[in-house]
N, C-alpha and C positions, 0 to 999 in steps of 0.2 A: 392764863393757862393756854398752852399750845394744843390745838386740836387738829386731827387729821380728817381730810375730806377726800371723797372719791371724785376725781376729775376726769371727764371724757378725754381720751388720748388725743383726739383730733383738735382739741382746743388748746393744746400745748405746743409751743415752738421754742427751739433753743435760743438762749441769749446770744447777743452779738459778741460777747467777750468771753466765751467759753474757752478754758485753757486747753481742753482736749481737742486735738485736730484729727486724730486717726483712731479707728476702731477695728479691733481684730474681729474679722467676720466669723471665724470659727468659735471664738470665745462668746460672741453675741448669740450664736446658735445654741451653744451649751447653756447660756443663761436663760434664753427663751424657753428651752425645754424644762429647766428648773421652775420657771415661773408658771408654766402650764400645770405642773404638778402641785406646787406649793403656794403660788401667788406671789405678790410683791410684799416681802416682809418689812423692808425698810422704806419708809415714805421718801419720795423725792421732794425737793423744795422749789416752790414757785412764787411768782409775784404777779398780781393782776396787771393785765395790759388790755384795757377796754373790756371786750367780752371774751378775750383770750387770756392765756397765761404764759408768762415768760419763764423759761426753765433756768433756775439758778444753780441747782446741784442735783445730780442723779441722771445725767443724760444717757449713760450706758443702760441703766435700768429702764428708762423710758423707751429707748430704741428696742431693747429686748422684749418689752411688753407689747410693742407693736408687732414684732415678729411672732409672738405667742398668740396673737389674735385677741388680746384682752381689750375690752371696751373702755374700761376705766383704770386708773392707777391711783393708789393712795398718795396724798400729797399734803404737805404743810404749806399754807399760803402765807407769805411774809410781806404783807402790804405795809408793815411798819418801817421797812428799809428804804432809804433814799438810793438813787442810782449807784453812787460810789459804794455804799455799804453792801448793796446787793452783789456788786462785782466782787468785793472782798470776800463775802461769804462763800461764793462759788469757788473762788481760787483757793481759799484756805481749806475748804472741804476736800477738794481734789488733792491738794498737796499733803494734807495730813493722812489721807488714805493711801498715798503713794501709788495712785492708780494711773499716773501719767508717764509717758515716755521721758527719757532724759531731756530731750530738747523741749518738750512741752513743759516740763518742770522748770527749765531755765527761763522760758518766755513767761510762764506764770509768775515766777518770782520777780522778774523784771517789771511786769505789769503791776504787781503789788507794791513794789518800791516806788514806781512812778505815781500810782494813785495816792499813796499816803506819804510820799517823800520820806522814806525810811532808810536807815543805814542797814548794812548787812546783819548786824547784831539784832536790830529791832525786828527785821523781817523774820529772822530765826525765832524770835520770841513769839511772833504772831502765829507761826505755823508749827511750833513745838520742835524746832530743829536748832542745831548749833550754827554759830557764825561760819565755821569752816564748811559746813554742808551748803549754806547759801552761797558762799564765795566760790566753791568748786563748781556748782551748777551755773552760776552767772558767767563764769569764765567760758563755758561752752558757747556762749553767744558770739565769741570771736572765731568760732569755727566756720569755715565756708559751708555752703548749703549741702554739697554732696558728701562732705566728711561728716557733717551733722547727721545726715541720713544713715550713714554707716553705723554711727553710735546708736541711733534709734532702733536700727535693725538688729542690734546685738553683735554686729561684726567686729566692732571695736569696743573695748571695755572703757569704763570711766577713767582708769589709769592711763590708757592710751590717749583718751580725749584730753585729759589735763596736760599731757606732754605736748600734744599737737597744738593746743590753744596758744602756745607761746611762740609759734613761728608764723611766717606769712603764708598766704593762701597757696602759692605755688608749691612750697615745701610741704605744706599740710597734705596736699593731694599726692605728692610723690611718696612721702613717708607712709601715708595711709595705704597706698597701693602696695608698697613693699611689706607692710605689716600683714596684709591679707595673704599675699602670695607666699611669703616666707614664714607665716605664723609666728611673727615676732612676739617676744615677751615685752612687757613695759620697759624693763631695764635695757633690753637691746635697742628699743626705739629711742630711749633717752640717750644712750651712747651714740647712736647714729645722728641725733640732733646736735649733740655736743661736737661731734666731728664736723658737721656742717658749719657750725658757728666758728670753728677753729680753722676754717679754710680747707677742710678735707683732711687735715692731719689726724692721726690716730692719737687719742689722749693716752697719757702714760698709764700703765697698769696700776691699779690701786688695790690695797688690801680689801677683802670682803667686808671687814668691819667698818671701814670708811664709807663704802657704798651703802651698807645697811643703815648707818647713822644718817646719811644724806636722805635716804628714802623716808626714814621715820620722821625726820625733822620736817620734810615736805608735807607729810600727811598731818603732822601735829599743827603746823602753822598754816596749812591750806594755801601754800604758795610754792612755786618752783624754787628749789634750794640747790646751790652748787657749793660743794665742800671740797677744797683742795689742800693737801698737806704734804710736806716732804718727810724724809725719813726721821728728821729730828722732832717732828710734831708741830713744826711751824707751818702756817698756811693762812688761808682766808675763807670766810663764809659769806656767800652772796645770796640775798633774798630778792626775788623778783615780784613786783606787784603790777597790776594792770589798771588800777584806778586809785584815786585819792581815798575812796572809801576803804579799799583793801589795805592801803597804807595805814590808815587810822586803826584798822583792826589789828594789823601787825604790831604797830607801836603799843597798842593796849595789851596784846599778848606778851610783849617784851617788858611790860611794866612801866612804860614811859607815859607820863601825863604832863601836859603843859600847865 
């Protein structure tokens, strides 16, 4: 049976593999005010570390409790976990709560894949998400640092981020800057990227139905899709992948098995 204990706040320290990197100061102040009034309702999760405790899950609550001036915080102590299992628990808790920024989520999923040697589909099963969800976030790791910061700040959407992840760093920065200054939609960004790949030439105008199908296919398969067709309906469909794991996922989605 799992029991909750009141642990002195000063005896707790964050784990070295916490997925969360940034904390919204205003949100922490609001949570601290709530804790002053109602206390900590949901226990944090710890593991013994000598006469101290390592924080596995609930760092935001612990930080807010400090601000609220609380002497202790309710906690569940999980000394039954080995180091790898302890890291996995913290990652999964944060990912399931969707309390991380986009880039924190991407790095957390990557760490989970590395720790357990999992495919995108298996990672999704561990955190209760789809393979497409995992692939889309892991693709953000190809963004350069300053563009990734724009995504975390909410200046660029996940749709913009997915499009930018397919080009090199110099083009990422250029297109990201154009997106912000011109308030580009995702479709306008995708068209600009397509022109860049075609040597600057303007792609032929297409019917809205083709563009909508291309966008829907990309979302369904969780990969960049290029769909080209002429007036007779003849054309080609291109799917881009960024790792062998993504290729395996695409092949599975298409019903191909060796």
